[in-house]
SETOR-672445 format. One line per field, with one value per residue: residue in three letters; x, z, y of N, C-alpha, C in turn. Coordinates in pm, 1 decimal. Layout:
% residues N
kolti <- [ALA,...]
neast <- [X,...]
nup <- [Z,...]
nnorth <- [Y,...]
caeast <- [X,...]
caup <- [Z,...]
canorth <- [Y,...]
ceast <- [X,...]
cup <- [Z,...]
cnorth <- [Y,...]
***
This chain:
% residues 102
kolti <- [MET,ILE,PRO,LEU,SER,TRP,TYR,LEU,ILE,PHE,ALA,ALA,LEU,LEU,PHE,ALA,VAL,GLY,LEU,TYR,GLY,VAL,MET,ALA,ARG,ARG,ASN,SER,VAL,GLY,ILE,LEU,MET,GLY,ILE,GLU,LEU,MET,LEU,ASN,ALA,VAL,ASN,VAL,ASN,LEU,ILE,ALA,PHE,TRP,ARG,TYR,LEU,TYR,PRO,ASP,ARG,LEU,ASP,GLY,GLN,VAL,PHE,VAL,ALA,VAL,VAL,LEU,VAL,ALA,ALA,ALA,ALA,GLU,ALA,VAL,VAL,GLY,LEU,ALA,LEU,ILE,ILE,SER,ALA,TYR,ARG,ARG,HIS,LYS,THR,VAL,VAL,ALA,ASP,GLU,MET,THR,LEU,LEU,LYS,GLY]
neast <- [-4443.3,-4757.0,-5089.8,-5410.5,-5582.6,-5569.0,-5546.7,-5776.8,-5963.7,-5835.9,-5928.5,-6160.3,-6249.1,-6194.3,-6394.1,-6580.5,-6518.4,-6595.9,-6826.1,-6936.6,-6921.7,-7014.5,-7300.1,-7350.0,-7284.2,-7337.4,-7202.7,-7140.6,-6856.9,-6713.6,-6914.6,-6837.8,-6567.1,-6551.7,-6696.7,-6450.6,-6308.0,-6416.6,-6376.2,-6061.2,-6097.8,-6184.5,-5974.3,-5798.5,-5868.4,-5880.1,-5561.9,-5494.1,-5636.1,-5559.8,-5223.3,-5212.3,-5399.6,-5245.0,-4974.4,-4805.6,-4929.3,-5082.0,-5366.1,-5424.3,-5357.1,-5376.5,-5727.0,-5697.1,-5570.9,-5785.3,-5973.0,-5904.9,-5852.5,-6119.1,-6224.1,-6023.6,-6209.5,-6463.7,-6398.3,-6382.2,-6525.4,-6742.5,-6622.5,-6683.5,-6928.8,-7007.6,-6920.3,-6982.7,-7321.1,-7274.5,-7129.8,-7398.8,-7685.5,-7493.2,-7462.9,-7273.1,-7399.0,-7550.5,-7834.2,-8002.7,-7935.3,-8147.7,-8187.5,-8240.1,-8483.1,-8872.3]
nup <- [-1573.5,-1374.3,-1461.4,-1622.6,-1492.3,-1237.7,-1104.5,-1049.7,-994.0,-774.9,-663.9,-629.1,-517.3,-232.1,-266.5,-202.6,11.3,183.6,116.7,252.0,507.5,544.1,493.1,717.3,1013.0,1262.5,1469.4,1439.1,1436.8,1258.5,1003.8,893.3,824.6,691.1,442.7,389.8,295.3,42.4,-49.3,-104.5,-319.0,-526.5,-550.0,-636.9,-877.6,-979.3,-1002.0,-1148.5,-1414.8,-1475.9,-1477.0,-1703.4,-1877.6,-1956.7,-1917.2,-1862.2,-1840.8,-1565.2,-1497.7,-1310.2,-1086.8,-1009.8,-957.7,-770.2,-558.7,-507.1,-409.3,-201.7,-86.1,-19.3,117.5,333.7,449.0,509.6,675.2,901.8,950.6,1017.5,1235.4,1422.7,1403.0,1490.2,1740.7,1885.5,1910.4,2046.7,2265.2,2374.6,2329.7,2444.9,2315.9,1984.8,1837.3,1563.1,1483.0,1733.1,1761.6,1665.5,1580.5,1439.5,1280.4,1283.1]
nnorth <- [1826.9,1898.3,1746.5,1914.0,1758.9,1721.2,1812.9,1987.0,1791.4,1765.0,2002.4,2025.9,1812.8,1937.6,2112.6,2002.9,1846.6,2097.4,2203.2,2004.5,2032.8,2267.3,2220.1,1969.1,2050.0,2199.9,2386.4,2727.3,2848.5,2616.8,2584.4,2863.0,2767.3,2607.3,2723.7,2876.5,2672.8,2634.9,2860.5,2843.6,2595.9,2693.9,2946.0,2736.5,2611.6,2861.1,2971.0,2713.8,2725.5,2936.9,2836.8,2753.4,2865.4,3112.4,3156.8,3363.0,3602.5,3811.1,3780.7,3544.3,3543.0,3779.0,3787.4,3528.6,3687.9,3884.4,3716.2,3600.4,3777.1,3884.8,3676.1,3704.4,3921.7,3853.7,3645.9,3751.6,3949.7,3767.8,3650.7,3850.7,3858.2,3624.2,3615.4,3835.1,3711.6,3481.5,3646.2,3753.8,3505.7,3255.0,3065.4,2870.6,2748.5,2744.6,2662.6,2740.6,3021.4,3254.9,3516.4,3685.9,3649.5,3714.5]
caeast <- [-4583.6,-4862.0,-5183.4,-5481.3,-5727.9,-5515.2,-5564.7,-5971.6,-6028.4,-5844.9,-6030.7,-6370.5,-6298.3,-6162.9,-6523.6,-6715.4,-6515.6,-6615.6,-6972.2,-7037.1,-6842.5,-7163.6,-7414.8,-7296.9,-7205.2,-7453.5,-7131.0,-7089.1,-6691.4,-6668.8,-6974.6,-6689.0,-6456.9,-6621.7,-6733.9,-6359.9,-6220.1,-6477.4,-6305.3,-5979.0,-6135.6,-6195.4,-5804.8,-5683.7,-5909.5,-5794.1,-5461.1,-5498.9,-5688.1,-5450.8,-5128.5,-5253.6,-5389.3,-5202.4,-4887.7,-4728.9,-5019.6,-5079.8,-5484.8,-5511.9,-5310.6,-5500.4,-5857.5,-5661.8,-5565.8,-5900.2,-6074.6,-5833.8,-5843.8,-6290.3,-6228.7,-6054.8,-6291.9,-6573.9,-6408.1,-6314.0,-6695.6,-6848.1,-6622.6,-6731.5,-7072.8,-7027.0,-6876.6,-7150.0,-7385.4,-7241.1,-7158.3,-7607.7,-7692.1,-7416.7,-7405.6,-7247.4,-7457.8,-7644.0,-7992.6,-8028.0,-7944.0,-8291.3,-8208.3,-8259.2,-8608.0,-8941.1]
caup <- [-1528.5,-1323.5,-1547.6,-1513.3,-1466.0,-1092.8,-1023.3,-1109.8,-891.6,-558.5,-650.2,-659.1,-341.2,-162.5,-283.6,-158.1,188.7,261.9,81.7,367.4,638.5,610.2,575.6,781.4,1125.4,1415.0,1480.0,1356.5,1311.8,1207.0,857.3,839.6,798.4,486.3,344.0,359.3,220.8,-2.3,-154.6,-154.1,-394.9,-603.6,-573.4,-668.5,-936.8,-1093.9,-1068.7,-1253.4,-1492.3,-1524.4,-1563.1,-1859.5,-2018.5,-1961.3,-1806.8,-1938.0,-1779.4,-1436.5,-1482.0,-1225.0,-974.7,-948.5,-897.1,-682.1,-418.1,-491.9,-358.4,-49.6,26.3,25.2,213.0,456.5,480.6,537.6,805.4,1028.4,1004.8,999.6,1359.8,1440.8,1461.9,1607.5,1892.5,1940.6,1888.5,2173.3,2414.1,2361.5,2375.2,2511.1,2252.1,1905.0,1730.2,1430.8,1479.7,1792.4,1716.6,1626.9,1703.1,1291.1,1272.7,1306.1]
canorth <- [1928.6,1795.4,1758.3,2023.0,1733.1,1668.8,2071.5,2014.6,1674.5,1791.3,2112.7,1962.0,1734.4,2042.4,2235.9,1930.2,1859.8,2212.0,2157.8,1909.1,2082.1,2365.6,2152.4,1893.1,2113.1,2299.9,2503.4,2840.8,2852.6,2468.1,2629.1,2900.0,2733.4,2497.7,2869.0,2920.8,2594.8,2613.3,2934.7,2762.7,2547.5,2852.1,2962.6,2652.5,2606.0,2968.8,2938.0,2603.6,2764.8,3079.1,2900.3,2643.5,2875.5,3240.5,3167.2,3467.6,3749.8,3804.2,3813.8,3448.5,3556.4,3917.7,3702.8,3486.1,3799.5,3948.6,3593.9,3625.1,3986.0,3924.1,3552.6,3770.6,3987.2,3741.3,3577.9,3862.3,3981.7,3575.6,3605.4,3916.0,3823.2,3454.4,3690.2,3871.5,3607.6,3421.5,3677.0,3780.9,3388.8,3189.1,2919.0,2901.1,2633.1,2784.0,2620.9,2806.6,3128.0,3313.9,3689.8,3796.4,3596.2,3804.9]
ceast <- [-4695.8,-5027.5,-5289.4,-5576.6,-5682.3,-5603.9,-5681.8,-5994.1,-5962.0,-5928.6,-6171.2,-6366.8,-6261.7,-6318.2,-6585.2,-6628.9,-6550.4,-6782.6,-7070.7,-6993.1,-6945.5,-7290.1,-7451.1,-7315.0,-7341.8,-7321.6,-7104.9,-6945.5,-6742.9,-6812.3,-6856.2,-6633.8,-6444.9,-6638.8,-6562.8,-6239.2,-6314.5,-6413.1,-6210.6,-5962.6,-6121.6,-6026.7,-5807.2,-5742.3,-5853.8,-5608.2,-5420.0,-5534.5,-5565.0,-5304.0,-5111.7,-5292.5,-5321.8,-5076.8,-4875.8,-4753.6,-5011.7,-5203.4,-5519.5,-5471.5,-5363.0,-5591.6,-5869.8,-5644.5,-5637.1,-5990.9,-5964.7,-5846.3,-6051.6,-6299.3,-6228.1,-6129.8,-6435.3,-6568.0,-6376.1,-6477.1,-6766.9,-6798.8,-6695.1,-6893.8,-7084.4,-6975.3,-6904.6,-7282.9,-7349.6,-7228.1,-7382.6,-7617.3,-7631.0,-7401.8,-7360.3,-7309.0,-7554.9,-7838.3,-8043.3,-8003.0,-8055.7,-8320.1,-8255.6,-8435.7,-8680.8,-8992.8]
cup <- [-1503.7,-1409.3,-1499.8,-1411.4,-1319.7,-1017.7,-981.9,-946.4,-787.6,-556.0,-570.2,-544.6,-216.8,-142.0,-190.9,-34.9,259.5,209.4,224.9,491.0,666.4,603.8,651.3,943.0,1133.0,1407.9,1401.4,1262.8,1241.6,1063.1,835.8,774.1,661.6,424.0,353.4,303.7,91.9,-157.5,-196.4,-272.2,-512.3,-638.4,-663.2,-807.6,-1046.5,-1091.1,-1163.7,-1356.6,-1558.0,-1566.0,-1700.6,-1919.0,-2070.3,-1883.1,-1807.9,-1844.3,-1604.4,-1319.5,-1320.5,-1075.7,-897.6,-899.9,-773.9,-524.3,-443.2,-405.0,-240.6,94.6,38.9,138.6,379.9,555.9,571.9,667.8,904.6,1032.0,1011.5,1209.5,1440.6,1471.0,1527.6,1721.5,1923.0,1970.0,2022.5,2271.9,2440.9,2416.8,2450.9,2390.5,2078.3,1783.5,1662.5,1451.0,1613.4,1830.6,1564.6,1598.8,1539.7,1200.1,1373.1,1469.1]
cnorth <- [1830.7,1830.9,1833.6,1908.8,1739.9,1804.2,2053.1,1901.6,1715.5,1942.2,2095.5,1839.2,1840.6,2151.1,2115.5,1906.5,2016.3,2243.0,2118.1,1946.2,2201.2,2300.6,2055.6,1967.8,2207.8,2381.8,2627.7,2863.3,2741.5,2524.3,2785.6,2936.7,2643.6,2599.5,2893.4,2778.0,2552.7,2748.7,2952.4,2733.7,2600.7,2912.7,2807.9,2674.7,2742.3,2964.3,2843.6,2694.4,2867.4,2986.2,2776.8,2738.4,3042.1,3238.4,3311.7,3646.6,3675.7,3814.0,3674.1,3473.2,3707.0,3816.6,3644.9,3606.8,3857.1,3876.8,3585.8,3717.7,3983.2,3738.7,3609.6,3855.7,3969.9,3649.5,3647.8,3920.0,3903.4,3635.8,3688.7,3878.1,3695.9,3523.6,3740.3,3867.7,3525.7,3447.6,3735.6,3632.4,3296.3,3091.0,2998.4,2811.5,2716.6,2781.2,2730.3,2981.8,3230.7,3440.4,3770.4,3716.0,3650.3,3754.4]
***
């Protein structure tokens, strides 16, 4: 059986890679992918703690399903906004999208 600490280290590394992707990228699609990596790190933590604390209950799997549905909805809305901004401004660089600024 794999120790809980390995899962936590893996989730922390995955979250760090996602955070770096959000902070270092200028491309909106890359930022969206970094957010998805961070949500997957949360899912790894949820499954790991569920497996080690309550293996006989399904609470952890339900939480993961909710996070996956929210991540899918976020990806759909985010990609729709990126496509709309690209059609209007002909760029996906986040710094050049000033549509919402006053």
